[in-house]
DRENPA-3360 file (N, C-alpha, C; in nm, 2 decimals, always signed):
BEGIN
1 = MEQENSNE = +0.08/-0.12/+0.00/+0.00/+0.00/+0.00/+0.09/+0.13/+0.00 ~ +0.20/+0.13/+0.08/+0.28/+0.24/+0.08/+0.34/+0.27/-0.06 ~ +0.37/+0.16/-0.14/+0.43/+0.18/-0.27/+0.33/+0.25/-0.36 ~ +0.20/+0.22/-0.35/+0.09/+0.28/-0.43/+0.09/+0.43/-0.40 ~ +0.09/+0.47/-0.27/+0.09/+0.61/-0.23/+0.21/+0.68/-0.29 ~ +0.32/+0.61/-0.28/+0.45/+0.67/-0.33/+0.44/+0.70/-0.48 ~ +0.39/+0.60/-0.55/+0.37/+0.62/-0.70/+0.28/+0.73/-0.73 ~ +0.17/+0.74/-0.65/+0.07/+0.85/-0.67/+0.13/+0.98/-0.64;
9 = DVKQDFIA = +0.22/+0.99/-0.53/+0.28/+1.12/-0.50/+0.38/+1.16/-0.61 ~ +0.45/+1.06/-0.66/+0.55/+1.09/-0.77/+0.47/+1.14/-0.89 ~ +0.36/+1.07/-0.93/+0.28/+1.11/-1.04/+0.23/+1.25/-1.02 ~ +0.18/+1.29/-0.90/+0.13/+1.42/-0.88/+0.24/+1.53/-0.89 ~ +0.36/+1.49/-0.84/+0.47/+1.58/-0.86/+0.50/+1.61/-1.01 ~ +0.50/+1.50/-1.08/+0.52/+1.52/-1.23/+0.41/+1.60/-1.29 ~ +0.29/+1.58/-1.25/+0.18/+1.66/-1.31/+0.20/+1.81/-1.28 ~ +0.24/+1.84/-1.15/+0.26/+1.98/-1.11/+0.37/+2.04/-1.19;
17 = TLRHFKDD = +0.48/+1.96/-1.21/+0.59/+2.02/-1.28/+0.56/+2.04/-1.43 ~ +0.49/+1.94/-1.49/+0.45/+1.96/-1.63/+0.36/+2.08/-1.64 ~ +0.27/+2.10/-1.55/+0.18/+2.22/-1.55/+0.26/+2.35/-1.54 ~ +0.36/+2.35/-1.46/+0.45/+2.46/-1.44/+0.52/+2.50/-1.57 ~ +0.57/+2.40/-1.64/+0.64/+2.42/-1.77/+0.54/+2.47/-1.87 ~ +0.42/+2.42/-1.87/+0.32/+2.45/-1.97/+0.26/+2.59/-1.95 ~ +0.22/+2.61/-1.82/+0.14/+2.73/-1.79/+0.22/+2.85/-1.74 ~ +0.33/+2.83/-1.68/+0.40/+2.95/-1.61/+0.51/+3.01/-1.71;
25 = YRGGIPED = +0.54/+2.94/-1.82/+0.63/+3.00/-1.91/+0.56/+3.05/-2.03 ~ +0.60/+3.16/-2.09/+0.54/+3.23/-2.20/+0.58/+3.16/-2.33 ~ +0.48/+3.15/-2.42/+0.51/+3.09/-2.55/+0.54/+3.21/-2.65 ~ +0.55/+3.17/-2.77/+0.58/+3.28/-2.87/+0.73/+3.31/-2.88 ~ +0.76/+3.40/-2.97/+0.90/+3.44/-2.99/+0.91/+3.59/-2.96 ~ +0.99/+3.62/-2.85/+1.00/+3.76/-2.81/+1.09/+3.83/-2.91 ~ +1.09/+3.96/-2.90/+1.17/+4.05/-2.99/+1.32/+4.04/-2.96 ~ +1.35/+4.02/-2.83/+1.49/+4.01/-2.79/+1.52/+3.87/-2.74;
33 = IKSSISPD = +1.65/+3.83/-2.73/+1.69/+3.70/-2.69/+1.67/+3.69/-2.54 ~ +1.61/+3.58/-2.49/+1.59/+3.55/-2.35/+1.69/+3.45/-2.30 ~ +1.74/+3.47/-2.18/+1.83/+3.38/-2.11/+1.79/+3.36/-1.97 ~ +1.86/+3.28/-1.90/+1.82/+3.26/-1.75/+1.85/+3.38/-1.67 ~ +1.93/+3.47/-1.72/+1.96/+3.60/-1.64/+1.88/+3.72/-1.69 ~ +1.79/+3.69/-1.79/+1.70/+3.80/-1.84/+1.61/+3.85/-1.72 ~ +1.56/+3.97/-1.73/+1.47/+4.01/-1.62/+1.34/+3.93/-1.62 ~ +1.30/+3.88/-1.74/+1.18/+3.79/-1.74/+1.22/+3.66/-1.81;
41 = PLWKVRKG = +1.28/+3.57/-1.74/+1.34/+3.45/-1.80/+1.24/+3.34/-1.83 ~ +1.11/+3.36/-1.79/+1.01/+3.25/-1.80/+0.95/+3.24/-1.94 ~ +1.04/+3.21/-2.04/+1.00/+3.19/-2.18/+1.03/+3.05/-2.22 ~ +0.94/+2.99/-2.30/+0.96/+2.86/-2.36/+1.06/+2.86/-2.47 ~ +1.09/+2.98/-2.52/+1.19/+2.99/-2.63/+1.33/+2.96/-2.59 ~ +1.36/+2.95/-2.46/+1.49/+2.93/-2.41/+1.53/+2.78/-2.42 ~ +1.66/+2.76/-2.46/+1.70/+2.62/-2.47/+1.70/+2.55/-2.34 ~ +1.72/+2.63/-2.23/+1.72/+2.57/-2.10/+1.58/+2.51/-2.07;
49 = WFAAVKIL = +1.47/+2.58/-2.12/+1.34/+2.53/-2.10/+1.32/+2.39/-2.17 ~ +1.37/+2.38/-2.29/+1.36/+2.26/-2.36/+1.44/+2.15/-2.29 ~ +1.56/+2.18/-2.24/+1.64/+2.08/-2.17/+1.57/+2.03/-2.05 ~ +1.51/+2.12/-1.98/+1.44/+2.08/-1.86/+1.32/+1.99/-1.89 ~ +1.25/+2.02/-2.00/+1.13/+1.94/-2.04/+1.18/+1.80/-2.08 ~ +1.29/+1.79/-2.15/+1.35/+1.67/-2.20/+1.39/+1.58/-2.08 ~ +1.45/+1.64/-1.98/+1.49/+1.57/-1.86/+1.37/+1.52/-1.78 ~ +1.27/+1.60/-1.77/+1.15/+1.56/-1.71/+1.08/+1.45/-1.78;
57 = FFRIRDKL = +1.08/+1.45/-1.91/+1.02/+1.34/-1.98/+1.10/+1.21/-1.95 ~ +1.23/+1.22/-1.95/+1.31/+1.10/-1.92/+1.27/+1.04/-1.78 ~ +1.26/+1.13/-1.68/+1.23/+1.09/-1.55/+1.09/+1.03/-1.54 ~ +1.00/+1.08/-1.61/+0.86/+1.03/-1.61/+0.86/+0.89/-1.67 ~ +0.93/+0.87/-1.79/+0.94/+0.74/-1.85/+1.01/+0.64/-1.76 ~ +1.10/+0.69/-1.68/+1.18/+0.60/-1.59/+1.10/+0.55/-1.47 ~ +1.01/+0.64/-1.43/+0.94/+0.61/-1.30/+0.80/+0.55/-1.32 ~ +0.73/+0.58/-1.43/+0.59/+0.55/-1.45/+0.57/+0.46/-1.57;
65 = NLPAELKN = +0.47/+0.37/-1.56/+0.43/+0.29/-1.67/+0.34/+0.36/-1.76 ~ +0.38/+0.38/-1.88/+0.31/+0.46/-1.98/+0.29/+0.38/-2.11 ~ +0.18/+0.41/-2.19/+0.16/+0.34/-2.31/+0.29/+0.35/-2.40 ~ +0.32/+0.25/-2.48/+0.43/+0.25/-2.56/+0.43/+0.36/-2.66 ~ +0.32/+0.39/-2.72/+0.31/+0.50/-2.82/+0.35/+0.64/-2.76 ~ +0.30/+0.66/-2.63/+0.34/+0.79/-2.57/+0.49/+0.79/-2.53 ~ +0.54/+0.68/-2.48/+0.68/+0.67/-2.46/+0.76/+0.70/-2.58 ~ +0.72/+0.65/-2.69/+0.80/+0.67/-2.82/+0.79/+0.82/-2.86;
73 = EMINFEKR = +0.67/+0.88/-2.84/+0.66/+1.02/-2.87/+0.75/+1.11/-2.78 ~ +0.76/+1.07/-2.65/+0.85/+1.14/-2.56/+0.99/+1.12/-2.60 ~ +1.03/+1.00/-2.64/+1.17/+0.98/-2.68/+1.20/+1.06/-2.80 ~ +1.10/+1.06/-2.90/+1.13/+1.14/-3.02/+1.15/+1.29/-2.98 ~ +1.07/+1.34/-2.89/+1.09/+1.48/-2.84/+1.23/+1.50/-2.78 ~ +1.27/+1.40/-2.70/+1.40/+1.41/-2.63/+1.51/+1.41/-2.73 ~ +1.49/+1.34/-2.84/+1.59/+1.34/-2.95/+1.59/+1.46/-3.04 ~ +1.48/+1.53/-3.03/+1.46/+1.65/-3.12/+1.58/+1.74/-3.12;
81 = ELGKLIIQ = +1.64/+1.77/-3.23/+1.75/+1.87/-3.24/+1.69/+2.01/-3.26 ~ +1.74/+2.10/-3.18/+1.70/+2.24/-3.19/+1.81/+2.31/-3.27 ~ +1.76/+2.40/-3.36/+1.85/+2.48/-3.44/+1.92/+2.59/-3.35 ~ +2.00/+2.67/-3.41/+2.07/+2.78/-3.34/+1.96/+2.87/-3.27 ~ +1.85/+2.89/-3.34/+1.74/+2.97/-3.28/+1.62/+2.88/-3.28 ~ +1.55/+2.88/-3.17/+1.42/+2.81/-3.15/+1.31/+2.88/-3.23 ~ +1.23/+2.80/-3.30/+1.12/+2.85/-3.38/+0.99/+2.81/-3.32 ~ +0.88/+2.87/-3.36/+0.75/+2.85/-3.31/+0.71/+2.70/-3.32;
89 = EDIDVADR = +0.75/+2.63/-3.42/+0.72/+2.49/-3.44/+0.78/+2.41/-3.32 ~ +0.90/+2.44/-3.28/+0.96/+2.37/-3.17/+0.87/+2.39/-3.04 ~ +0.83/+2.51/-3.02/+0.74/+2.53/-2.90/+0.61/+2.46/-2.91 ~ +0.55/+2.46/-3.03/+0.43/+2.39/-3.05/+0.44/+2.24/-3.03 ~ +0.54/+2.18/-3.08/+0.57/+2.04/-3.06/+0.58/+2.01/-2.91 ~ +0.66/+2.09/-2.84/+0.67/+2.07/-2.70/+0.54/+2.08/-2.62 ~ +0.46/+2.18/-2.65/+0.33/+2.20/-2.59/+0.24/+2.08/-2.61 ~ +0.24/+2.03/-2.74/+0.15/+1.92/-2.77/+0.19/+1.80/-2.69;
97 = TIEKVLGE = +0.32/+1.77/-2.69/+0.37/+1.65/-2.62/+0.34/+1.66/-2.47 ~ +0.36/+1.78/-2.41/+0.33/+1.80/-2.27/+0.18/+1.77/-2.24 ~ +0.10/+1.82/-2.33/-0.05/+1.80/-2.32/-0.08/+1.65/-2.32 ~ -0.02/+1.58/-2.41/-0.05/+1.43/-2.42/+0.00/+1.36/-2.29 ~ +0.12/+1.40/-2.24/+0.17/+1.34/-2.12/+0.07/+1.37/-2.00 ~ +0.03/+1.50/-1.99/-0.06/+1.54/-1.89/-0.19/+1.46/-1.90 ~ -0.24/+1.45/-2.02/-0.37/+1.37/-2.04/-0.36/+1.23/-1.99 ~ -0.24/+1.17/-2.01/-0.22/+1.03/-1.96/-0.21/+1.02/-1.81;
105 = LEK = -0.13/+1.11/-1.76/-0.11/+1.11/-1.61/-0.24/+1.15/-1.53 ~ -0.32/+1.23/-1.59/-0.44/+1.28/-1.52/-0.56/+1.19/-1.53 ~ -0.55/+1.08/-1.60/-0.66/+0.98/-1.62/-0.70/+0.92/-1.48;
% end
């Protein structure tokens, strides 16, 4: 029984973190370059945001049992190469993948 609660706690932590990455960071492409030391660093356009999402997906796949199709989609996202500049398509793919993972975890 303790293991079940532990898995549920882990799942809820992942849900909260996914929501944070999805909702608390701004989408779109700003006029100026954003970095972790910018006055307003909470932008999805930052490579650090993508790295954090990729690491989170790896952790979720490692800890939770997910459908194979979703795991493969997460792996494909993790392998996704970003260009020198992030484009809107990169952000859109990330948002869609986060939504799918959230949908599965919130069942």
